[in-house]
PAKOL-586073 format. One record per residue (C-alpha): x, y, z; residue in one letter. Coordinates in steps of 0.001 Angstrom, whole numbers, padded with zeros to 6 digits, always signed. Example, Ala and Ser with C-alpha at 12.3 -4.5 7.8 and 13.67 -1.06 7.14 Angstrom:
REM PAKOL-586073
+012300-004500+007800A;+013670-001060+007140S;
END
This chain:
REM PAKOL-586073
+213514+017323+238255X;+214397+013962+239801X;+217391+015386+241659X;+219167+016327+238423X;+221383+019390+238714X;+220202+022298+236588X;+222839+023700+234244X;+221716+027244+233430X;+224106+027609+230495X;+222674+024550+228754X;+219128+025719+229473X;+219948+029104+227927X;+221577+027498+224884X;+218531+025288+224338X;+216111+028199+224581X;+218265+030330+222283X;+218298+027525+219704X;+214502+027608+219580X;+214550+031407+219299X;+217140+031215+216530X;+215158+028831+214351X;+211797+030572+214842X;+213204+034091+214281X;+215254+033119+211248X;+212265+031301+209756X;+210343+034599+209598X;+213052+036112+207366X;+213883+033027+205300X;+210393+032766+203848X;+210390+036283+202387X;+213522+035664+200318X;+211998+032425+198976X;+208666+033980+197869X;+209518+034428+194165X;+210663+030770+193978X;+207465+029647+195725X;+205429+031622+193197X;+207281+029994+190322X;+207350+026487+191797X;+203748+026222+192975X;+202134+028699+190591X;+201019+030851+193520X;+199127+034089+192967X;+200015+037318+194768X;+197112+036740+197160X;+198309+033227+197948X;+201829+034522+198633X;+200345+036927+201162X;+198584+034065+202924X;+201825+032045+202978X;+203304+034787+205158X;+200205+035938+207030X;+198919+032463+207948X;+201977+032370+210196X;+201977+035922+211546X;+198233+035968+212209X;+198307+032731+214168X;+201360+033850+216138X;+199726+037185+216999X;+196533+035435+218093X;+198227+032827+220297X;+201174+034661+221894X;+199218+035767+224968X;+197499+032396+225433X;+200610+030213+225213X;+202258+032027+228100X;+199263+031295+230311X;+199189+027673+229120X;+202849+027210+230005X;+202358+028729+233459X;+199468+026328+234097X;+200497+023059+232398X;+204265+023299+232659X;+206736+025364+230677X;+208943+022454+229626X;+205931+020451+228442X;+204515+023314+226348X;+207978+024193+225001X;+208614+020626+223819X;+205146+020470+222277X;+205942+023651+220366X;+209226+022231+219075X;+207549+019020+217894X;+204783+020961+216135X;+207237+023385+214562X;+209416+020551+213211X;+206469+018502+211916X;+204824+021521+210284X;+208127+022564+208673X;+208377+019124+207078X;+204772+019406+205854X;+205571+022800+204321X;+208665+021426+202568X;+206583+018573+201102X;+203714+020845+200023X;+202497+019948+196505X;+200139+022955+196372X;+199993+026476+197743X;+196926+025602+199840X;+198915+022819+201530X;+201767+025250+202190X;+199423+027847+203711X;+197888+025220+206022X;+201356+024053+207019X;+202385+027616+207821X;+199376+028008+210110X;+200304+024813+211972X;+203924+025941+212111X;+202761+029136+213816X;+200934+027163+216511X;+204271+025593+217388X;+206129+028884+217020X;+203771+030596+219473X;+204866+028049+222083X;+208566+028802+221610X;+209595+032429+222100X;+207382+033525+225047X;+207693+030168+226815X;+211463+030031+226346X;+211753+033491+227915X;+209700+032260+230891X;+212023+029250+231244X;+215075+031513+231252X;+213507+033793+233868X;+212639+030812+236074X;+216141+029310+235703X;+218149+032459+236387X;+216883+033554+239798X;+219665+036105+240384X;+218676+039454+238848X;+222131+040233+237424X;+222537+036761+235936X;+219039+036952+234481X;+219830+040293+232861X;+222982+038825+231259X;+221030+035793+230034X;+218339+037976+228495X;+221112+040022+226860X;+222417+036840+225207X;+218841+036053+224185X;+218514+039446+222503X;+221850+039023+220731X;+220761+035656+219308X;+217600+037286+217977X;+219687+039917+216198X;+222069+037309+214754X;+219170+035218+213449X;+217641+038219+211690X;+221050+039053+210201X;+221819+035527+208987X;+218263+034830+207829X;+218313+036717+204511X;+221675+035403+203322X;+220972+031838+204511X;+217562+031929+202842X;+219028+033215+199602X;+221828+030632+199476X;+219506+027743+200343X;+216873+028843+197835X;+219363+029228+194994X;+221141+025950+195772X;+218299+023612+196743X;+214981+025377+196097X;+212469+027036+198417X;+211822+023749+200270X;+215285+023888+201850X;+214261+026840+204041X;+211733+024561+205744X;+213898+021412+205876X;+216533+023441+207741X;+214175+023720+210726X;+213754+019978+211216X;+217228+018888+212466X;+217588+022054+214557X;+214243+021389+216269X;+215130+017710+216833X;+218382+018764+218528X;+216456+021270+220658X;+213893+018600+221637X;+216659+016270+222848X;+218385+019096+224744X;+215080+020156+226341X;+214393+016605+227525X;+217885+016328+229017X;+218616+019753+230435X;+215510+021928+230889X;+213738+021629+234261X;+209968+021694+234522X;+208441+024784+236123X;+205013+026308+236620X;+203637+029574+237955X;+202413+029316+241573X;+199175+031095+240634X;+198682+030802+236867X;+196210+033036+235088X;+192990+031491+233887X;+192684+030725+230206X;+190287+032920+228237X;+189058+030774+225302X;+186211+033147+224405X;+188540+036139+224216X;+191076+034066+222279X;+188534+033003+219663X;+187135+036516+219245X;+190620+037982+218824X;+191332+035446+216077X;+188058+036333+214330X;+188890+040051+214477X;+192462+039724+213178X;+191581+037193+210478X;+188686+039374+209322X;+190765+042541+209035X;+193747+040936+207318X;+191563+038689+205163X;+189592+041668+203849X;+192825+043568+203080X;+194309+040592+201228X;+191225+039538+199277X;+189839+043034+198541X;+192221+043945+195685X;+191738+040496+194109X;+187955+040042+194185X;+186708+043578+194824X;+186121+045599+197967X;+182350+045394+197615X;+182249+041649+196943X;+180201+039550+199425X;+183225+037594+200793X;+185172+040788+201553X;+182145+042471+203132X;+181566+039314+205200X;+185191+039357+206405X;+184955+043052+207323X;+181653+042455+209124X;+183113+039509+211026X;+186057+041674+212095X;+183779+044465+213354X;+181494+042042+215192X;+184444+040143+216627X;+185989+043323+218019X;+182705+044579+219502X;+181927+041280+221231X;+185566+040960+222339X;+185390+044277+224190X;+182149+043233+225923X;+183484+039792+226896X;+186824+041117+228160X;+185141+043807+230270X;+183064+041138+232025X;+185838+038567+232475X;+187455+038196+235890X;+190826+037426+234265X;+190640+038720+230680X;+193237+037964+228037X;+193384+041728+227412X;+192292+044080+230169X;+190485+046871+228291X;+191335+049290+231119X;+194966+049229+229950X;+194058+051461+227026X;+193153+054261+229415X;+196911+054827+229695X;+198121+057053+226860X;+201729+055735+226971X;+200507+052133+226743X;+198063+052863+223916X;+200763+054798+222072X;+203199+051883+222385X;+200649+049517+220821X;+200031+051907+217915X;+203763+052463+217419X;+204387+048705+217344X;+201671+048174+214753X;+202852+051137+212647X;+206554+050336+212529X;+206080+046588+212007X;+203571+047297+209254X;+206463+049036+207525X;+208819+046136+208234X;+206347+043490+207043X;+205545+045412+203849X;+209229+046087+203163X;+210399+042465+203496X;+207517+041131+201403X;+207716+043717+198641X;+211491+044145+198379X;+212012+040417+197838X;+209683+040590+194832X;+211231+043835+193570X;+214836+042693+193913X;+214252+039296+192283X;+211873+040752+189679X;+212401+044074+187888X;+215708+044873+189622X;+217199+041566+188440X;+218932+040114+191513X;+219153+036417+192441X;+217826+035035+195718X;+221377+034912+197142X;+222054+038505+196117X;+218709+039571+197594X;+219674+038002+200910X;+223088+039664+200814X;+221557+043088+200125X;+219291+042755+203164X;+222099+041799+205565X;+223455+045367+206083X;+219994+046506+207184X;+219876+043710+209779X;+223402+044547+210967X;+222586+048243+211376X;+219354+047306+213164X;+221245+045011+215556X;+223856+047703+216297X;+221428+050589+216739X;+219012+048727+219047X;+221352+048537+222084X;+222420+052134+221491X;+218761+053140+221527X;+218219+051082+224677X;+220995+052989+226467X;+219531+056285+225250X;+216135+055275+226650X;+217780+054567+230007X;+219427+057999+230088X;+216899+060289+228391X;+213596+058449+228241X;+211770+057105+225214X;+211080+060341+223299X;+214503+060815+221594X;+214660+057206+220379X;+211098+057251+219059X;+211591+060566+217267X;+214905+059481+215702X;+213507+056073+214783X;+210303+057447+213291X;+212273+059982+211269X;+214540+057183+209997X;+211549+055110+208906X;+210075+058107+207074X;+213355+058929+205340X;+213804+055326+204207X;+210212+055279+202958X;+210874+058471+200997X;+214016+057018+199408X;+212119+053887+198358X;+209093+055856+197138X;+211483+057717+194794X;+213275+054487+193782X;+214241+054611+190081X;+213552+051562+187937X;+217307+051191+187298X;+218344+051827+190916X;+222045+051314+191672X;+223136+048990+194436X;+224548+051829+196554X;+221140+053558+196571X;+219376+050363+197684X;+221931+049723+200434X;+221650+053321+201660X;+217849+053098+201867X;+217981+049702+203588X;+220509+050897+206181X;+218491+054027+206958X;+215490+051766+207525X;+217651+049590+209784X;+218483+052653+211893X;+214812+053578+212103X;+213651+050107+213098X;+216563+049671+215491X;+215832+052908+217342X;+212080+052322+217613X;+212048+048697+218754X;+213520+049028+222300X;+211240+051868+223467X;+208118+049994+222306X;+208350+047508+225173X;+209717+050132+227564X;+206768+052447+226848X;+204274+049583+227134X;+205639+048417+230489X;+206031+051957+231847X;+202470+052726+230768X;+200979+050154+233157X;+201271+049363+236858X;+204358+047267+237670X;+202191+044233+238449X;+201073+044190+234789X;+204576+044217+233257X;+204230+040689+231851X;+200911+041490+230192X;+202345+044712+228726X;+205355+042917+227239X;+203159+040158+225783X;+200790+042632+224179X;+203710+044571+222691X;+204972+041343+221093X;+201505+040529+219757X;+201155+044060+218335X;+204422+043598+216431X;+203049+040468+214759X;+199779+042226+213943X;+201804+044975+212261X;+203736+042472+210138X;+200478+040810+209058X;+198970+044175+208073X;+202139+045161+206220X;+202098+041992+204131X;+198401+042520+203387X;+199026+046095+202228X;+202131+045233+200184X;+200388+042326+198523X;+197746+044652+197110X;+200290+045778+194492X;+202250+042537+194110X;+199995+041087+191432X;+201224+043370+188648X;+203903+042273+186172X;+207567+043069+186770X;+207552+045975+184311X;+205027+047875+186439X;+206001+046649+189921X;+208379+049509+190795X;+205768+052152+189989X;+202967+050154+191659X;+205031+049893+194854X;+205352+053639+195392X;+202061+054105+197342X;+203190+051446+199823X;+206422+053317+200475X;+204577+056642+200781X;+202502+054902+203452X;+205777+054060+205208X;+206637+057775+205182X;+203311+058565+206848X;+203642+055790+209439X;+207118+056988+210366X;+205701+060452+211016X;+202943+058874+213133X;+205682+057286+215268X;+207338+060697+215706X;+204060+062304+216822X;+203204+059454+219192X;+206736+059529+220593X;+206177+063158+221608X;+202561+062828+222774X;+203203+059705+224865X;+205847+061512+226939X;+203859+064644+227805X;+202592+065492+231263X;+199044+064743+230082X;+200113+061209+229083X;+201834+060653+232422X;+198631+061767+234131X;+196616+059053+232374X;+199147+056510+233612X;+198805+057748+237212X;+195010+057483+237002X;+195349+053889+235838X;+197648+053187+238793X;+194988+054500+241146X;+192348+052351+239440X;+194360+049140+239896X;+195346+049926+243492X;+191803+050764+244540X;
END
């Protein structure tokens, strides 16, 4: 550090700036989708890839970037991520075609994968006192909630005033400011014993995820029995099979397959995928519904989504306190029930739905998502030996992104119809949300039984042997 005094507050502010821009970007793009479709002549399938090129790449790289930062230096990887994110955002804003935009979104995700997990590592390394670290992480969580709340309204205002490109241009000056602050204030740090990189596992995971999501996106467009879709499905199956073999034989695997012997851990992964499938499908589909048959502008769409984000931000800490007092079961049951109820309200959505009905459904969904999110990580971490807490948290984050990608793929299967039929075509997606909410309720109960705790104890014995 060249003798320079570390200022933890400035380090935290810098890291939170990166979190703010990357988190808000995920929400901004959904509000801008109808404008992108109109401006670039994008099909429903291409709109899905605009979103999923980002989420897929993020999900694939989240685990690897943490290991890279531990090995090569957290500040170095963090700055690289900021540069990539800014450059890719500019490329997206300048995109003359949808294919260009999709490629830019994939590159943007490479940078984004170097931001959130690495920034959290920087904060943990900077705040060595446990109480101070807890307060810093609390600020970090609050910034995430604020970014999700501001994202819809900011995206709507920018899109209406300046076009969809403005959502990407916004990232550039914020990233430049964060790059300067990182160079000036963030100290370099590395892990004393970094994990080995697992390029084979990384590649196979990307093949599996891209195959699954690609088949779901392309199937409705070109036919489920078409050669490209069958090839994507086959690649996904082969990628998963080889991944399991490779990871079992690796000394330091990206994903230790033994983790899934713990019922609480496995349940947390399934819950994350289920609930974020609902969230991904909701954000993608509701933007098209609100700005299509329901007749709202982009700004009004953003404003309608803000109450959901506010309720989510308020219910999450309440759920966290409930988890601390009563365990994860009550929060998961309440959250899953909320997701199901919101899905039911949207499945019964009338074509001339009033604003109050939409707001009520969105806020119920906010309660559901807010209650489920905290116990996902808690269940994942509690489901593994303490020494594997970092891996559990990383895999929970990756599972969330996988869920969003699947949700967009499912929602996009009905997005190609005209506005007159879109409300009716959307109903099966919302009935799926009802079912996934009930799955969360069941898993919330099963993962907290004595049988589930027994599988966790057996895993403890396996790792301590």
